[in-house]
PQR file of N, CA, C, O and H, with PARSE charges and radii, in Angstrom:
ATOM      1  N   MET A   1      -1.886  -9.263 -20.996 -0.4000 1.5000
ATOM      2  CA  MET A   1      -0.493  -9.730 -20.756 -0.0000 2.0000
ATOM      3  C   MET A   1      -1.088 -10.355 -18.853  0.5500 1.7000
ATOM      4  O   MET A   1      -2.066 -10.012 -18.189 -0.5500 1.4000
ATOM      5  N   LYS A   2       0.014 -11.325 -18.555 -0.4000 1.5000
ATOM      6  CA  LYS A   2       0.067 -12.578 -17.393 -0.0000 2.0000
ATOM      7  C   LYS A   2       0.768 -11.562 -16.049  0.5500 1.7000
ATOM      8  O   LYS A   2       1.683 -10.738 -16.034 -0.5500 1.4000
ATOM      9  H   LYS A   2       0.809 -11.604 -19.094  0.4000 1.0000
ATOM     10  N   ILE A   3       0.105 -11.939 -15.300 -0.4000 1.5000
ATOM     11  CA  ILE A   3       0.529 -10.668 -13.823 -0.0000 2.0000
ATOM     12  C   ILE A   3       0.910 -12.189 -13.249  0.5500 1.7000
ATOM     13  O   ILE A   3       0.094 -13.098 -13.106 -0.5500 1.4000
ATOM     14  H   ILE A   3      -0.638 -12.609 -15.312  0.4000 1.0000
ATOM     15  N   GLN A   4       2.168 -12.248 -12.989 -0.4000 1.5000
ATOM     16  CA  GLN A   4       2.740 -13.716 -12.096 -0.0000 2.0000
ATOM     17  C   GLN A   4       3.757 -12.988 -10.563  0.5500 1.7000
ATOM     18  O   GLN A   4       4.009 -11.791 -10.428 -0.5500 1.4000
ATOM     19  H   GLN A   4       2.831 -11.508 -13.106  0.4000 1.0000
ATOM     20  N   SER A   5       4.004 -13.640  -9.993 -0.4000 1.5000
ATOM     21  CA  SER A   5       3.753 -13.557  -8.651 -0.0000 2.0000
ATOM     22  C   SER A   5       5.589 -13.572  -8.401  0.5500 1.7000
ATOM     23  O   SER A   5       6.297 -14.498  -8.796 -0.5500 1.4000
ATOM     24  H   SER A   5       3.800 -14.613 -10.102  0.4000 1.0000
ATOM     25  N   ILE A   6       5.971 -12.676  -7.868 -0.4000 1.5000
ATOM     26  CA  ILE A   6       7.663 -13.169  -7.801 -0.0000 2.0000
ATOM     27  C   ILE A   6       7.901 -14.154  -6.748  0.5500 1.7000
ATOM     28  O   ILE A   6       9.017 -14.668  -6.672 -0.5500 1.4000
ATOM     29  H   ILE A   6       5.396 -11.924  -7.547  0.4000 1.0000
ATOM     30  N   TYR A   7       6.695 -14.572  -5.677 -0.4000 1.5000
ATOM     31  CA  TYR A   7       6.857 -15.697  -5.294 -0.0000 2.0000
ATOM     32  C   TYR A   7       6.597 -16.800  -6.204  0.5500 1.7000
ATOM     33  O   TYR A   7       7.669 -17.387  -6.358 -0.5500 1.4000
ATOM     34  H   TYR A   7       5.788 -14.154  -5.739  0.4000 1.0000
ATOM     35  N   ARG A   8       5.841 -17.258  -6.759 -0.4000 1.5000
ATOM     36  CA  ARG A   8       6.059 -18.373  -7.566 -0.0000 2.0000
ATOM     37  C   ARG A   8       6.795 -19.196  -7.759  0.5500 1.7000
ATOM     38  O   ARG A   8       7.895 -18.856  -8.194 -0.5500 1.4000
ATOM     39  H   ARG A   8       4.971 -16.781  -6.634  0.4000 1.0000
ATOM     40  N   GLY A   9       6.565 -20.413  -7.560 -0.4000 1.5000
ATOM     41  CA  GLY A   9       7.856 -21.514  -7.500 -0.0000 2.0000
ATOM     42  C   GLY A   9       8.854 -21.673  -5.813  0.5500 1.7000
ATOM     43  O   GLY A   9       9.684 -22.571  -5.674 -0.5500 1.4000
ATOM     44  H   GLY A   9       5.671 -20.689  -7.207  0.4000 1.0000
ATOM     45  N   ILE A  10       8.594 -20.778  -4.846 -0.4000 1.5000
ATOM     46  CA  ILE A  10       9.196 -21.293  -3.694 -0.0000 2.0000
ATOM     47  C   ILE A  10       8.397 -21.911  -2.497  0.5500 1.7000
ATOM     48  O   ILE A  10       7.734 -21.272  -1.679 -0.5500 1.4000
ATOM     49  H   ILE A  10       7.919 -20.049  -4.960  0.4000 1.0000
ATOM     50  N   LYS A  11       8.557 -23.123  -2.534 -0.4000 1.5000
ATOM     51  CA  LYS A  11       8.068 -24.171  -2.413 -0.0000 2.0000
ATOM     52  C   LYS A  11       7.236 -23.566  -0.788  0.5500 1.7000
ATOM     53  O   LYS A  11       7.812 -22.527  -0.465 -0.5500 1.4000
ATOM     54  H   LYS A  11       9.095 -23.642  -3.198  0.4000 1.0000
ATOM     55  N   GLY A  12       6.709 -23.733  -0.306 -0.4000 1.5000
ATOM     56  CA  GLY A  12       6.113 -23.562   1.251 -0.0000 2.0000
ATOM     57  C   GLY A  12       6.065 -21.541   1.300  0.5500 1.7000
ATOM     58  O   GLY A  12       5.432 -20.852   2.100 -0.5500 1.4000
ATOM     59  H   GLY A  12       6.241 -24.576  -0.569  0.4000 1.0000
ATOM     60  N   PHE A  13       6.489 -21.319   0.762 -0.4000 1.5000
ATOM     61  CA  PHE A  13       5.096 -20.156   0.317 -0.0000 2.0000
ATOM     62  C   PHE A  13       4.233 -19.027   1.076  0.5500 1.7000
ATOM     63  O   PHE A  13       4.474 -17.953   1.626 -0.5500 1.4000
ATOM     64  H   PHE A  13       7.003 -21.879   0.113  0.4000 1.0000
ATOM     65  N   VAL A  14       2.901 -19.969   0.775 -0.4000 1.5000
ATOM     66  CA  VAL A  14       1.863 -19.565   1.025 -0.0000 2.0000
ATOM     67  C   VAL A  14       0.986 -20.200   1.880  0.5500 1.7000
ATOM     68  O   VAL A  14      -0.171 -19.798   1.756 -0.5500 1.4000
ATOM     69  H   VAL A  14       2.705 -20.842   0.328  0.4000 1.0000
ATOM     70  N   LYS A  15       1.235 -21.445   3.075 -0.4000 1.5000
ATOM     71  CA  LYS A  15       1.901 -21.422   3.815 -0.0000 2.0000
ATOM     72  C   LYS A  15       2.482 -21.092   4.932  0.5500 1.7000
ATOM     73  O   LYS A  15       2.078 -21.505   6.019 -0.5500 1.4000
ATOM     74  H   LYS A  15       2.175 -21.771   3.175  0.4000 1.0000
ATOM     75  N   LEU A  16       3.636 -20.202   4.772 -0.4000 1.5000
ATOM     76  CA  LEU A  16       3.941 -19.443   5.796 -0.0000 2.0000
ATOM     77  C   LEU A  16       3.188 -17.634   5.302  0.5500 1.7000
ATOM     78  O   LEU A  16       3.221 -16.654   6.047 -0.5500 1.4000
ATOM     79  H   LEU A  16       3.964 -19.867   3.888  0.4000 1.0000
ATOM     80  N   TYR A  17       2.854 -17.654   4.520 -0.4000 1.5000
ATOM     81  CA  TYR A  17       2.061 -16.610   4.328 -0.0000 2.0000
ATOM     82  C   TYR A  17       0.811 -16.500   5.406  0.5500 1.7000
ATOM     83  O   TYR A  17       0.792 -15.595   6.241 -0.5500 1.4000
ATOM     84  H   TYR A  17       2.827 -18.451   3.916  0.4000 1.0000
ATOM     85  N   GLU A  18      -0.194 -17.463   5.321 -0.4000 1.5000
ATOM     86  CA  GLU A  18      -1.211 -18.108   5.491 -0.0000 2.0000
ATOM     87  C   GLU A  18      -0.608 -17.856   7.495  0.5500 1.7000
ATOM     88  O   GLU A  18      -0.971 -16.804   8.022 -0.5500 1.4000
ATOM     89  H   GLU A  18      -0.178 -18.198   4.644  0.4000 1.0000
ATOM     90  N   TYR A  19       0.080 -18.670   8.194 -0.4000 1.5000
ATOM     91  CA  TYR A  19       0.690 -18.862   9.084 -0.0000 2.0000
ATOM     92  C   TYR A  19       0.499 -17.191   9.978  0.5500 1.7000
ATOM     93  O   TYR A  19      -0.198 -16.784  10.908 -0.5500 1.4000
ATOM     94  H   TYR A  19       0.375 -19.524   7.766  0.4000 1.0000
ATOM     95  N   GLY A  20       1.277 -16.752   9.308 -0.4000 1.5000
ATOM     96  CA  GLY A  20       1.877 -15.101   9.829 -0.0000 2.0000
ATOM     97  C   GLY A  20       0.344 -14.122   9.527  0.5500 1.7000
ATOM     98  O   GLY A  20       0.229 -12.999  10.017 -0.5500 1.4000
ATOM     99  H   GLY A  20       1.844 -17.083   8.553  0.4000 1.0000
ATOM    100  N   TYR A  21      -0.259 -14.468   9.051 -0.4000 1.5000
ATOM    101  CA  TYR A  21      -1.558 -13.662   8.319 -0.0000 2.0000
ATOM    102  C   TYR A  21      -2.544 -13.880  10.411  0.5500 1.7000
ATOM    103  O   TYR A  21      -2.964 -13.170  11.325 -0.5500 1.4000
ATOM    104  H   TYR A  21      -0.165 -15.381   8.653  0.4000 1.0000
ATOM    105  N   LYS A  22      -2.318 -16.001   9.871 -0.4000 1.5000
ATOM    106  CA  LYS A  22      -3.699 -16.272  10.826 -0.0000 2.0000
ATOM    107  C   LYS A  22      -3.132 -15.182  12.521  0.5500 1.7000
ATOM    108  O   LYS A  22      -3.969 -14.532  13.148 -0.5500 1.4000
ATOM    109  H   LYS A  22      -1.977 -16.578   9.129  0.4000 1.0000
ATOM    110  N   TYR A  23      -1.875 -15.229  12.865 -0.4000 1.5000
ATOM    111  CA  TYR A  23      -1.214 -15.886  14.399 -0.0000 2.0000
ATOM    112  C   TYR A  23      -1.204 -13.432  14.293  0.5500 1.7000
ATOM    113  O   TYR A  23      -1.168 -12.768  15.329 -0.5500 1.4000
ATOM    114  H   TYR A  23      -1.196 -15.757  12.356  0.4000 1.0000
ATOM    115  N   THR A  24      -1.236 -12.913  13.171 -0.4000 1.5000
ATOM    116  CA  THR A  24      -1.754 -11.355  13.091 -0.0000 2.0000
ATOM    117  C   THR A  24      -2.068 -10.758  14.533  0.5500 1.7000
ATOM    118  O   THR A  24      -1.511 -10.102  15.413 -0.5500 1.4000
ATOM    119  H   THR A  24      -1.265 -13.453  12.330  0.4000 1.0000
ATOM    120  N   TYR A  25      -3.501 -11.477  14.214 -0.4000 1.5000
ATOM    121  CA  TYR A  25      -4.511 -10.255  15.172 -0.0000 2.0000
ATOM    122  C   TYR A  25      -4.614 -11.192  16.521  0.5500 1.7000
ATOM    123  O   TYR A  25      -4.866 -10.400  17.429 -0.5500 1.4000
ATOM    124  H   TYR A  25      -3.954 -12.010  13.499  0.4000 1.0000
ATOM    125  N   ILE A  26      -4.509 -12.881  17.205 -0.4000 1.5000
ATOM    126  CA  ILE A  26      -4.620 -12.597  17.767 -0.0000 2.0000
ATOM    127  C   ILE A  26      -4.590 -11.542  19.546  0.5500 1.7000
ATOM    128  O   ILE A  26      -3.759 -10.658  19.756 -0.5500 1.4000
ATOM    129  H   ILE A  26      -4.304 -13.524  16.468  0.4000 1.0000
ATOM    130  N   ILE A  27      -5.538 -11.900  20.431 -0.4000 1.5000
ATOM    131  CA  ILE A  27      -5.339 -10.744  21.467 -0.0000 2.0000
ATOM    132  C   ILE A  27      -4.555 -12.325  22.247  0.5500 1.7000
ATOM    133  O   ILE A  27      -4.968 -13.467  22.046 -0.5500 1.4000
ATOM    134  H   ILE A  27      -6.214 -12.618  20.261  0.4000 1.0000
ATOM    135  N   THR A  28      -3.161 -11.875  23.288 -0.4000 1.5000
ATOM    136  CA  THR A  28      -3.149 -12.777  24.096 -0.0000 2.0000
ATOM    137  C   THR A  28      -3.799 -12.490  25.324  0.5500 1.7000
ATOM    138  O   THR A  28      -4.633 -11.630  25.608 -0.5500 1.4000
ATOM    139  H   THR A  28      -2.825 -10.947  23.451  0.4000 1.0000
ATOM    140  N   GLU A  29      -3.243 -13.400  26.010 -0.4000 1.5000
ATOM    141  CA  GLU A  29      -4.258 -13.469  27.466 -0.0000 2.0000
ATOM    142  C   GLU A  29      -4.299 -12.506  28.708  0.5500 1.7000
ATOM    143  O   GLU A  29      -5.050 -12.517  29.683 -0.5500 1.4000
ATOM    144  H   GLU A  29      -2.565 -14.098  25.779  0.4000 1.0000
ATOM    145  N   LYS A  30      -2.909 -11.384  28.259 -0.4000 1.5000
ATOM    146  CA  LYS A  30      -2.391 -10.648  28.891 -0.0000 2.0000
ATOM    147  C   LYS A  30      -3.442  -9.617  28.593  0.5500 1.7000
ATOM    148  O   LYS A  30      -4.330  -9.143  29.302 -0.5500 1.4000
ATOM    149  H   LYS A  30      -2.299 -11.375  27.466  0.4000 1.0000
ATOM    150  N   ALA A  31      -2.956  -9.317  26.856 -0.4000 1.5000
ATOM    151  CA  ALA A  31      -3.690  -8.316  26.425 -0.0000 2.0000
ATOM    152  C   ALA A  31      -5.379  -7.828  27.686  0.5500 1.7000
ATOM    153  O   ALA A  31      -5.748  -6.937  28.451 -0.5500 1.4000
ATOM    154  H   ALA A  31      -2.235  -9.702  26.280  0.4000 1.0000
ATOM    155  N   LYS A  32      -5.944  -9.439  27.002 -0.4000 1.5000
ATOM    156  CA  LYS A  32      -6.965  -9.642  27.512 -0.0000 2.0000
ATOM    157  C   LYS A  32      -7.284  -8.792  29.235  0.5500 1.7000
ATOM    158  O   LYS A  32      -7.941  -7.821  29.611 -0.5500 1.4000
ATOM    159  H   LYS A  32      -5.644 -10.163  26.380  0.4000 1.0000
ATOM    160  N   TYR A  33      -6.306  -9.923  29.954 -0.4000 1.5000
ATOM    161  CA  TYR A  33      -5.961  -8.903  31.295 -0.0000 2.0000
ATOM    162  C   TYR A  33      -6.524  -7.734  31.379  0.5500 1.7000
ATOM    163  O   TYR A  33      -7.681  -7.453  31.691 -0.5500 1.4000
ATOM    164  H   TYR A  33      -5.773 -10.711  29.648  0.4000 1.0000
ATOM    165  N   LYS A  34      -5.455  -6.914  31.021 -0.4000 1.5000
ATOM    166  CA  LYS A  34      -4.958  -5.330  30.740 -0.0000 2.0000
ATOM    167  C   LYS A  34      -6.265  -4.907  30.628  0.5500 1.7000
ATOM    168  O   LYS A  34      -6.556  -4.022  31.433 -0.5500 1.4000
ATOM    169  H   LYS A  34      -4.515  -7.142  30.767  0.4000 1.0000
ATOM    170  N   ALA A  35      -7.416  -5.368  29.654 -0.4000 1.5000
ATOM    171  CA  ALA A  35      -8.328  -4.642  29.234 -0.0000 2.0000
ATOM    172  C   ALA A  35      -9.536  -5.375  30.185  0.5500 1.7000
ATOM    173  O   ALA A  35     -10.512  -5.750  29.535 -0.5500 1.4000
ATOM    174  H   ALA A  35      -7.180  -6.087  29.000  0.4000 1.0000
ATOM    175  N   LYS A  36      -9.562  -5.525  31.076 -0.4000 1.5000
ATOM    176  CA  LYS A  36     -10.493  -6.322  32.409 -0.0000 2.0000
ATOM    177  C   LYS A  36     -10.263  -5.386  33.457  0.5500 1.7000
ATOM    178  O   LYS A  36     -11.091  -4.872  34.209 -0.5500 1.4000
ATOM    179  H   LYS A  36      -8.769  -5.220  31.605  0.4000 1.0000
ATOM    180  N   VAL A  37      -8.280  -5.139  33.379 -0.4000 1.5000
ATOM    181  CA  VAL A  37      -8.885  -4.230  35.154 -0.0000 2.0000
ATOM    182  C   VAL A  37      -8.895  -2.570  34.700  0.5500 1.7000
ATOM    183  O   VAL A  37      -8.718  -1.645  35.492 -0.5500 1.4000
ATOM    184  H   VAL A  37      -7.607  -5.557  32.768  0.4000 1.0000
ATOM    185  N   LEU A  38      -9.148  -2.427  33.217 -0.4000 1.5000
ATOM    186  CA  LEU A  38      -9.886  -1.294  32.601 -0.0000 2.0000
ATOM    187  C   LEU A  38     -10.627  -0.939  33.221  0.5500 1.7000
ATOM    188  O   LEU A  38     -10.845   0.061  33.905 -0.5500 1.4000
ATOM    189  H   LEU A  38      -9.291  -3.178  32.573  0.4000 1.0000
ATOM    190  N   ILE A  39     -11.221  -2.104  32.902 -0.4000 1.5000
ATOM    191  CA  ILE A  39     -12.892  -2.007  32.088 -0.0000 2.0000
ATOM    192  C   ILE A  39     -13.227  -1.714  33.665  0.5500 1.7000
ATOM    193  O   ILE A  39     -13.851  -0.750  34.109 -0.5500 1.4000
ATOM    194  H   ILE A  39     -11.045  -2.916  32.346  0.4000 1.0000
ATOM    195  N   PHE A  40     -12.542  -2.996  34.522 -0.4000 1.5000
ATOM    196  CA  PHE A  40     -12.948  -2.565  36.722 -0.0000 2.0000
ATOM    197  C   PHE A  40     -12.933  -1.263  36.896  0.5500 1.7000
ATOM    198  O   PHE A  40     -13.887  -0.606  37.311 -0.5500 1.4000
ATOM    199  H   PHE A  40     -12.036  -3.779  34.161  0.4000 1.0000
ATOM    200  N   TRP A  41     -10.992  -0.499  36.341 -0.4000 1.5000
ATOM    201  CA  TRP A  41     -11.733   0.598  36.320 -0.0000 2.0000
ATOM    202  C   TRP A  41     -12.689   1.779  36.280  0.5500 1.7000
ATOM    203  O   TRP A  41     -13.352   2.445  37.075 -0.5500 1.4000
ATOM    204  H   TRP A  41     -10.217  -1.033  36.004  0.4000 1.0000
ATOM    205  N   GLU A  42     -12.469   1.727  35.097 -0.4000 1.5000
ATOM    206  CA  GLU A  42     -14.065   2.584  34.001 -0.0000 2.0000
ATOM    207  C   GLU A  42     -15.207   2.618  34.949  0.5500 1.7000
ATOM    208  O   GLU A  42     -15.911   3.568  35.290 -0.5500 1.4000
ATOM    209  H   GLU A  42     -11.931   1.185  34.451  0.4000 1.0000
ATOM    210  N   LYS A  43     -15.236   1.213  35.341 -0.4000 1.5000
ATOM    211  CA  LYS A  43     -17.034   0.882  36.552 -0.0000 2.0000
ATOM    212  C   LYS A  43     -17.066   1.132  37.902  0.5500 1.7000
ATOM    213  O   LYS A  43     -18.061   1.611  38.445 -0.5500 1.4000
ATOM    214  H   LYS A  43     -14.664   0.441  35.063  0.4000 1.0000
ATOM    215  N   HIS A  44     -15.424   0.666  38.857 -0.4000 1.5000
ATOM    216  CA  HIS A  44     -15.603   1.013  39.700 -0.0000 2.0000
ATOM    217  C   HIS A  44     -14.576   2.415  40.341  0.5500 1.7000
ATOM    218  O   HIS A  44     -14.861   3.343  41.098 -0.5500 1.4000
ATOM    219  H   HIS A  44     -14.615   0.277  38.416  0.4000 1.0000
ATOM    220  N   GLY A  45     -13.998   2.241  40.017 -0.4000 1.5000
ATOM    221  CA  GLY A  45     -12.760   3.886  39.858 -0.0000 2.0000
ATOM    222  C   GLY A  45     -11.385   2.864  40.992  0.5500 1.7000
ATOM    223  O   GLY A  45     -11.178   1.874  41.693 -0.5500 1.4000
ATOM    224  H   GLY A  45     -13.767   1.488  39.402  0.4000 1.0000
ATOM    225  N   LEU A  46     -10.709   4.361  40.281 -0.4000 1.5000
ATOM    226  CA  LEU A  46      -9.357   4.128  41.049 -0.0000 2.0000
ATOM    227  C   LEU A  46      -9.604   3.700  42.463  0.5500 1.7000
ATOM    228  O   LEU A  46     -10.312   2.721  42.227 -0.5500 1.4000
ATOM    229  H   LEU A  46     -10.876   5.165  39.711  0.4000 1.0000
ATOM    230  N   VAL A  47      -9.506   3.757  43.884 -0.4000 1.5000
ATOM    231  CA  VAL A  47      -9.808   3.660  44.494 -0.0000 2.0000
ATOM    232  C   VAL A  47      -9.805   1.453  44.532  0.5500 1.7000
ATOM    233  O   VAL A  47      -8.891   0.658  44.754 -0.5500 1.4000
ATOM    234  H   VAL A  47      -8.931   4.552  44.075  0.4000 1.0000
ATOM    235  N   ALA A  48     -10.774   1.320  44.314 -0.4000 1.5000
ATOM    236  CA  ALA A  48     -11.567   0.198  44.125 -0.0000 2.0000
ATOM    237  C   ALA A  48     -10.587  -0.678  43.217  0.5500 1.7000
ATOM    238  O   ALA A  48     -10.465  -1.869  43.500 -0.5500 1.4000
ATOM    239  H   ALA A  48     -11.516   1.966  44.134  0.4000 1.0000
ATOM    240  N   THR A  49      -9.937  -0.179  42.221 -0.4000 1.5000
ATOM    241  CA  THR A  49      -9.166  -1.027  41.478 -0.0000 2.0000
ATOM    242  C   THR A  49      -8.472  -1.415  42.013  0.5500 1.7000
ATOM    243  O   THR A  49      -8.672  -2.555  42.432 -0.5500 1.4000
ATOM    244  H   THR A  49     -10.037   0.789  41.991  0.4000 1.0000
ATOM    245  N   LEU A  50      -6.424  -0.312  42.558 -0.4000 1.5000
ATOM    246  CA  LEU A  50      -6.323  -0.574  43.482 -0.0000 2.0000
ATOM    247  C   LEU A  50      -6.347  -1.220  44.303  0.5500 1.7000
ATOM    248  O   LEU A  50      -5.180  -1.550  44.512 -0.5500 1.4000
ATOM    249  H   LEU A  50      -6.261   0.614  42.217  0.4000 1.0000
ATOM    250  N   ASP A  51      -7.360  -1.948  45.400 -0.4000 1.5000
ATOM    251  CA  ASP A  51      -7.631  -2.468  46.315 -0.0000 2.0000
ATOM    252  C   ASP A  51      -7.161  -4.128  45.405  0.5500 1.7000
ATOM    253  O   ASP A  51      -6.256  -4.963  45.379 -0.5500 1.4000
ATOM    254  H   ASP A  51      -8.309  -1.680  45.231  0.4000 1.0000
ATOM    255  N   ALA A  52      -9.111  -3.683  44.474 -0.4000 1.5000
ATOM    256  CA  ALA A  52      -8.366  -5.787  43.653 -0.0000 2.0000
ATOM    257  C   ALA A  52      -7.639  -5.671  43.267  0.5500 1.7000
ATOM    258  O   ALA A  52      -7.662  -6.851  42.919 -0.5500 1.4000
ATOM    259  H   ALA A  52      -9.846  -3.005  44.495  0.4000 1.0000
ATOM    260  N   PHE A  53      -5.874  -4.985  42.450 -0.4000 1.5000
ATOM    261  CA  PHE A  53      -5.917  -4.961  41.317 -0.0000 2.0000
ATOM    262  C   PHE A  53      -4.180  -5.055  42.055  0.5500 1.7000
ATOM    263  O   PHE A  53      -4.040  -4.182  42.912 -0.5500 1.4000
ATOM    264  H   PHE A  53      -5.855  -4.026  42.733  0.4000 1.0000
ATOM    265  N   PRO A  54      -2.692  -6.095  41.819 -0.5600 1.5000
ATOM    266  CA  PRO A  54      -1.552  -5.321  42.339  0.2800 2.0000
ATOM    267  C   PRO A  54      -0.657  -4.170  41.556  0.5500 1.7000
ATOM    268  O   PRO A  54       0.564  -4.248  41.424 -0.5500 1.4000
ATOM    269  N   TYR A  55      -1.422  -3.166  41.096 -0.4000 1.5000
ATOM    270  CA  TYR A  55      -0.957  -2.795  40.057 -0.0000 2.0000
ATOM    271  C   TYR A  55      -0.937  -0.864  40.935  0.5500 1.7000
ATOM    272  O   TYR A  55      -1.843  -0.336  41.582 -0.5500 1.4000
ATOM    273  H   TYR A  55      -2.415  -3.103  41.204  0.4000 1.0000
ATOM    274  N   LYS A  56       0.298  -0.359  40.616 -0.4000 1.5000
ATOM    275  CA  LYS A  56       0.432   0.952  40.629 -0.0000 2.0000
ATOM    276  C   LYS A  56      -0.544   1.659  40.210  0.5500 1.7000
ATOM    277  O   LYS A  56      -1.325   1.032  39.495 -0.5500 1.4000
ATOM    278  H   LYS A  56       1.033  -0.788  40.091  0.4000 1.0000
ATOM    279  N   ARG A  57      -0.948   3.420  40.504 -0.4000 1.5000
ATOM    280  CA  ARG A  57      -1.822   4.413  39.680 -0.0000 2.0000
ATOM    281  C   ARG A  57      -1.089   4.266  38.161  0.5500 1.7000
ATOM    282  O   ARG A  57      -1.525   3.703  37.157 -0.5500 1.4000
ATOM    283  H   ARG A  57      -0.313   3.929  41.085  0.4000 1.0000
ATOM    284  N   SER A  58      -0.053   4.848  38.331 -0.4000 1.5000
ATOM    285  CA  SER A  58       0.533   5.078  36.908 -0.0000 2.0000
ATOM    286  C   SER A  58       0.842   3.446  36.028  0.5500 1.7000
ATOM    287  O   SER A  58       1.127   3.688  34.855 -0.5500 1.4000
ATOM    288  H   SER A  58       0.301   5.306  39.147  0.4000 1.0000
ATOM    289  N   THR A  59       0.844   2.681  36.181 -0.4000 1.5000
ATOM    290  CA  THR A  59       0.857   1.815  35.612 -0.0000 2.0000
ATOM    291  C   THR A  59      -0.816   1.381  35.159  0.5500 1.7000
ATOM    292  O   THR A  59      -0.945   0.497  34.312 -0.5500 1.4000
ATOM    293  H   THR A  59       0.612   2.485  37.133  0.4000 1.0000
ATOM    294  N   LEU A  60      -1.891   1.945  35.674 -0.4000 1.5000
ATOM    295  CA  LEU A  60      -2.827   1.819  35.160 -0.0000 2.0000
ATOM    296  C   LEU A  60      -3.465   3.124  33.770  0.5500 1.7000
ATOM    297  O   LEU A  60      -4.152   2.977  32.760 -0.5500 1.4000
ATOM    298  H   LEU A  60      -1.785   2.663  36.362  0.4000 1.0000
ATOM    299  N   PHE A  61      -2.840   4.257  34.378 -0.4000 1.5000
ATOM    300  CA  PHE A  61      -2.623   5.195  33.612 -0.0000 2.0000
ATOM    301  C   PHE A  61      -1.765   5.015  32.410  0.5500 1.7000
ATOM    302  O   PHE A  61      -2.233   5.387  31.334 -0.5500 1.4000
ATOM    303  H   PHE A  61      -2.282   4.376  35.200  0.4000 1.0000
ATOM    304  N   LEU A  62      -0.893   4.636  32.435 -0.4000 1.5000
ATOM    305  CA  LEU A  62       0.427   4.142  31.308 -0.0000 2.0000
ATOM    306  C   LEU A  62      -0.559   3.133  30.746  0.5500 1.7000
ATOM    307  O   LEU A  62       0.318   2.817  29.942 -0.5500 1.4000
ATOM    308  H   LEU A  62      -0.512   4.334  33.309  0.4000 1.0000
ATOM    309  N   TRP A  63      -1.659   2.263  30.394 -0.4000 1.5000
ATOM    310  CA  TRP A  63      -2.189   1.499  30.253 -0.0000 2.0000
ATOM    311  C   TRP A  63      -3.263   1.855  29.490  0.5500 1.7000
ATOM    312  O   TRP A  63      -3.734   1.356  28.468 -0.5500 1.4000
ATOM    313  H   TRP A  63      -2.370   2.520  31.047  0.4000 1.0000
ATOM    314  N   LYS A  64      -3.453   2.428  29.891 -0.4000 1.5000
ATOM    315  CA  LYS A  64      -5.185   3.373  29.001 -0.0000 2.0000
ATOM    316  C   LYS A  64      -4.475   4.445  28.145  0.5500 1.7000
ATOM    317  O   LYS A  64      -5.191   4.916  27.261 -0.5500 1.4000
ATOM    318  H   LYS A  64      -3.070   2.833  30.721  0.4000 1.0000
ATOM    319  N   LYS A  65      -2.947   5.033  28.236 -0.4000 1.5000
ATOM    320  CA  LYS A  65      -2.234   5.854  26.799 -0.0000 2.0000
ATOM    321  C   LYS A  65      -2.749   4.829  26.080  0.5500 1.7000
ATOM    322  O   LYS A  65      -3.855   4.722  25.550 -0.5500 1.4000
ATOM    323  H   LYS A  65      -2.365   4.651  28.954  0.4000 1.0000
ATOM    324  N   GLU A  66      -1.252   3.625  26.143 -0.4000 1.5000
ATOM    325  CA  GLU A  66      -1.203   2.504  25.142 -0.0000 2.0000
ATOM    326  C   GLU A  66      -2.764   2.551  24.338  0.5500 1.7000
ATOM    327  O   GLU A  66      -2.960   3.147  23.278 -0.5500 1.4000
ATOM    328  H   GLU A  66      -0.354   3.712  26.574  0.4000 1.0000
ATOM    329  N   LEU A  67      -3.855   1.740  25.148 -0.4000 1.5000
ATOM    330  CA  LEU A  67      -4.635   2.431  24.713 -0.0000 2.0000
ATOM    331  C   LEU A  67      -5.390   2.540  23.853  0.5500 1.7000
ATOM    332  O   LEU A  67      -6.079   1.761  23.194 -0.5500 1.4000
ATOM    333  H   LEU A  67      -3.696   1.256  26.009  0.4000 1.0000
ATOM    334  N   LYS A  68      -5.149   4.108  23.898 -0.4000 1.5000
ATOM    335  CA  LYS A  68      -5.706   4.796  23.904 -0.0000 2.0000
ATOM    336  C   LYS A  68      -4.694   5.596  22.435  0.5500 1.7000
ATOM    337  O   LYS A  68      -5.287   6.347  21.661 -0.5500 1.4000
ATOM    338  H   LYS A  68      -4.590   4.741  24.433  0.4000 1.0000
ATOM    339  N   GLN A  69      -3.640   5.386  22.304 -0.4000 1.5000
ATOM    340  CA  GLN A  69      -2.430   5.225  20.989 -0.0000 2.0000
ATOM    341  C   GLN A  69      -2.461   4.399  19.870  0.5500 1.7000
ATOM    342  O   GLN A  69      -1.939   4.466  18.757 -0.5500 1.4000
ATOM    343  H   GLN A  69      -3.158   4.776  22.933  0.4000 1.0000
ATOM    344  N   GLU A  70      -3.573   3.197  20.712 -0.4000 1.5000
ATOM    345  CA  GLU A  70      -3.606   2.440  19.487 -0.0000 2.0000
ATOM    346  C   GLU A  70      -5.113   1.957  19.042  0.5500 1.7000
ATOM    347  O   GLU A  70      -5.728   1.075  18.442 -0.5500 1.4000
ATOM    348  H   GLU A  70      -3.997   3.143  21.615  0.4000 1.0000
ATOM    349  N   ASP A  71      -5.264   3.265  19.826 -0.4000 1.5000
ATOM    350  CA  ASP A  71      -7.253   3.641  18.878 -0.0000 2.0000
ATOM    351  C   ASP A  71      -8.113   2.575  19.253  0.5500 1.7000
ATOM    352  O   ASP A  71      -9.073   2.441  18.494 -0.5500 1.4000
ATOM    353  H   ASP A  71      -4.764   3.981  20.314  0.4000 1.0000
ATOM    354  N   GLY A  72      -8.024   1.440  20.601 -0.4000 1.5000
ATOM    355  CA  GLY A  72      -8.200   1.132  20.939 -0.0000 2.0000
ATOM    356  C   GLY A  72      -8.533  -0.650  20.927  0.5500 1.7000
ATOM    357  O   GLY A  72      -9.407  -1.440  21.284 -0.5500 1.4000
ATOM    358  H   GLY A  72      -7.244   1.548  21.217  0.4000 1.0000
ATOM    359  N   LYS A  73      -7.115  -0.630  20.221 -0.4000 1.5000
ATOM    360  CA  LYS A  73      -6.956  -2.216  19.655 -0.0000 2.0000
ATOM    361  C   LYS A  73      -5.953  -2.534  20.852  0.5500 1.7000
ATOM    362  O   LYS A  73      -4.992  -1.876  21.251 -0.5500 1.4000
ATOM    363  H   LYS A  73      -6.406   0.012  19.931  0.4000 1.0000
ATOM    364  N   LEU A  74      -6.413  -3.607  21.250 -0.4000 1.5000
ATOM    365  CA  LEU A  74      -5.663  -5.022  22.305 -0.0000 2.0000
ATOM    366  C   LEU A  74      -4.368  -5.265  21.600  0.5500 1.7000
ATOM    367  O   LEU A  74      -3.595  -6.132  22.008 -0.5500 1.4000
ATOM    368  H   LEU A  74      -7.194  -4.142  20.926  0.4000 1.0000
TER
END
């Protein structure tokens, strides 16, 4: 018995699938910056982070919570 894909014969499907898969796990510059701020916070403390970056305390805790919910995935 031969197994066939339901997408066989659809022109360009494989290219579209590869394109989508390629860009699924790309980390944006914004995510890298947020990670940099959170690492700075861990290393130097809250007061230094608030002085160095233009974000409020609640924003930092929100970012930390979101990162924890995603199991550390940016």
